[in-house]
C-alpha positions, 0 to 999 in steps of 0.5 A, spaced: 501 539 670 497 541 677 492 535 675 497 530 674 501 530 680 495 528 684 493 523 679 500 520 680 499 520 688 493 516 687 495 511 683 502 510 687 498 509 693 493 504 689 499 500 687 502 500 694 495 498 697 495 492 692 502 490 693 501 489 701 494 486 700 497 481 696 502 479 701 497 478 706 493 472 703 499 468 703 501 462 708 508 465 709 513 459 709 514 453 705 510 447 704 514 441 702 512 434 700 515 428 696 514 426 689 515 421 684 522 417 685 523 420 692 524 427 689 523 433 694 518 439 692 516 445 695 512 451 694 514 458 698 509 462 701 503 458 698 496 462 697 491 461 703 484 459 702 485 456 695 485 448 694 491 446 690 491 439 686 497 435 686 499 434 678 503 427 680 504 422 686 505 426 693 506 424 700 510 426 706 507 433 707 511 437 711 508 444 713 513 449 714 508 455 714 506 459 719 499 457 718 495 450 718 494 446 712 489 440 710 491 435 705 486 431 702 486 424 699 482 426 693 483 432 688 479 438 689 480 437 697 475 431 697 476 425 701 479 424 707 482 430 710 489 430 715 490 437 718 497 439 719 499 445 724 505 449 723 511 445 723 508 439 723 509 433 718 505 427 715 508 420 715 512 419 709 507 414 707 501 418 707 499 420 700 495 426 698 492 429 692 490 436 694 492 441 699 489 447 702 493 452 706 489 456 712 482 453 711 476 457 713 
């Protein structure tokens, strides 16, 4: 029983550390864009430093996160880049195929 309590405390601390670390690697806020047929889409608290490819037509990016982002004209974060500061939007006709949040 004496060994069990310290082990539980260590595992609990590790779980707490992993939980708080995960929250720190997200761009707090929402990323919004327009997809096919003018339908709005959004991602809440997107992951930072990771290139995300769009699965369908995407345009009119709006950065409502607290970090900058970059949208690209091609998948895998290639092609012409457009950087959007927090609170900024691309024009409604600006098409993109991938995005990275808080780029390095």
